[in-house]
C-alpha positions, -999 to 999 in steps of 0.1 A, spaced: 848 -536 840 873 -513 822 890 -537 807 858 -557 795 848 -523 779 879 -515 762 878 -549 743 842 -539 735 854 -504 722 882 -526 701 856 -549 687 830 -526 678 856 -500 661 868 -533 642 830 -538 631 825 -505 620 855 -508 598 848 -537 581 810 -526 576 813 -511 540 777 -505 530 763 -482 562 775 -454 550 751 -453 517 723 -464 538 726 -433 560 733 -411 531 698 -420 515 679 -416 551 695 -384 557 684 -372 524 650 -382 527 647 -366 563 660 -335 553 639 -330 518 609 -343 530 604 -327 564 577 -309 554 555 -344 555 567 -347 590 561 -313 603 529 -317 587 518 -350 605 529 -332 639 505 -304 637 480 -332 629 489 -353 664 500 -329 689 472 -326 707 473 -362 720 499 -359 745 488 -395 760 502 -409 729 541 -412 719 547 -412 685 582 -423 674 598 -418 638 611 -455 632 619 -455 594 622 -432 564 624 -437 526 611 -477 522 590 -466 488 572 -436 478 543 -448 492 558 -451 525 581 -422 530 580 -427 567 570 -447 593 555 -439 628 553 -458 654 522 -447 679 530 -460 714 509 -463 748 532 -467 779 560 -478 756 536 -505 738 534 -503 703 491 -494 696 496 -486 657 519 -482 624 514 -448 606 527 -449 572 533 -411 554 533 -406 518 532 -380 499 496 -371 494 486 -397 521 488 -406 558 474 -436 568 468 -458 603 469 -495 607 465 -515 640 463 -547 625 496 -564 642 483 -550 673 446 -554 674 450 -585 697 474 -566 727 453 -534 723 424 -554 735 440 -574 762 463 -543 775 435 -517 774 400 -530 763 404 -516 732 381 -532 703 390 -504 675 405 -519 646 422 -496 616 435 -510 584 452 -485 563 432 -458 576 433 -424 563 447 -402 596 419 -377 595 393 -398 596 365 -400 621 378 -439 627 411 -424 630 402 -398 657 382 -420 679 414 -444 678 434 -418 690 412 -401 715 407 -438 732 446 -440 739 450 -403 746 434 -407 783 449 -418 814 444 -454 816 466 -486 833 476 -515 809 455 -548 822 478 -574 805 516 -579 810 532 -551 791 569 -552 782 583 -534 811 615 -522 799 601 -502 765 576 -487 794 606 -476 813 620 -460 781 588 -445 776 586 -434 816 626 -419 811 621 -402 776 583 -386 788 604 -369 820 630 -358 797 607 -339 772 596 -317 801 601 -283 790 596 -265 824 623 -268 851 591 -267 878 585 -306 881 616 -316 858 633 -343 882 667 -339 860 674 -305 840 698 -300 813 683 -332 793 659 -336 764 652 -365 745 666 -363 705 635 -354 684 632 -348 647 598 -326 636 589 -330 672 590 -367 669 611 -392 692 638 -404 670 653 -437 681 685 -441 658 682 -472 638 716 -492 637 719 -507 600 755 -515 596 736 -544 569 713 -532 546 706 -568 536 690 -576 570 656 -567 576 660 -566 617 681 -543 630 682 -522 664 676 -490 677 693 -465 700 660 -461 721 668 -437 745 690 -408 730 694 -376 747 715 -339 744 731 -335 779 753 -307 792 777 -295 774 763 -305 742 768 -339 747 747 -367 733 741 -394 756 731 -428 755 707 -442 785 708 -483 787 681 -495 813 692 -523 836 663 -555 839 660 -583 858 674 -601 831 705 -583 823 738 -579 834 756 -543 841 783 -553 817 759 -567 790 738 -530 795 771 -510 792 789 -531 762 753 -524 746 755 -489 751 794 -489 742 786 -502 707 760 -476 702 783 -452 711 809 -462 684 781 -467 659 773 -426 664 810 -417 667 812 -434 633 782 -416 615 790 -382 632 828 -386 617 810 -398 582 808 -375 552 779 -366 563 782 -360 596 778 -325 600 744 -328 585 736 -357 608 748 -333 637 720 -308 624 695 -336 627 703 -344 661 691 -311 674 733 -291 671 742 -264 657 778 -260 660 806 -278 643 815 -316 647 851 -314 657 879 -339 655 874 -351 691 841 -359 702 829 -374 738 793 -394 742 781 -405 772 769 -440 778 745 -441 814 728 -474 832 696 -467 843 692 -486 873 656 -492 888 658 -482 925 648 -527 935 677 -538 915 702 -515 932 722 -544 947 726 -559 910 750 -528 900 769 -509 926 769 -471 922 801 -461 905 826 -426 897 822 -413 861 848 -426 843 862 -421 803 877 -448 779 891 -432 748 879 -450 711 906 -438 683 906 -399 687 871 -398 707 858 -406 743 832 -426 762 822 -412 793 806 -436 815 778 -428 842 756 -440 868 718 -432 873 689 -447 898 658 -440 893 619 -447 912 589 -450 892 552 -449 905 541 -473 877 530 -446 857 558 -419 856 594 -415 871 593 -400 907 630 -397 911 663 -396 897 697 -394 909 727 -397 885 759 -381 878 750 -376 842 750 -336 839 783 -331 870 
């Protein structure tokens, strides 16, 4: 496996070297994130009581009418898109009306409805309670949501893995977008990005029935290479702060990549001891995790991530 991952590191480094426009894209995103942060803080104050819904910051800087894009999710499924502008915040469910009805029996529909209206509050209150989805949902995004909820616990009393917190910005989950070509509308995200001991960024990638351990670790490796390049860029120190760190970006960074394996798929991916591979002056440290769920939350975690 090491040889395959070393080749993946080499290819990913080459792709980053050949991508010339991404720096400008992230400089623009950083400017908006820092200069307009008070809009996100204001938004969070309005929605922080809705703990049964997860809010993800998925876009920054599209237009003046849409400075930030937020996705509201239930069990990892998108239920609404929220657009934040200077003078208004609107909620739209149009794309998800069908799945909201199928999965949750929700008849409430919003189309650019102001955040603080009775209709929007009724919608958020509907999804804020405990409920089981009725239709077939995306189990991978559901698992990611369960992991993030577990990691986000602030009390060690019922926390299965201490010393870990998901990356948030303005108290909103912040899946980092990977935009190497600004001309492409579709792009990926680092969905489960955390801070772990000792002051390390850690990327968790989940193994599914249709994926292989090799593809999962290769995917995490590509994301780690992207993050290393971002943190070593001209604005890397500012990005380091956005990701929740207060120290200095050092010449040598280590990012952890962890494969998260559900108990029922353990036969697909044998447990391995942590190992490290070089990426130019930096390192990628590979870890293994198994987890169990009851369908609504994570109930057990076993991992080397914080060793």
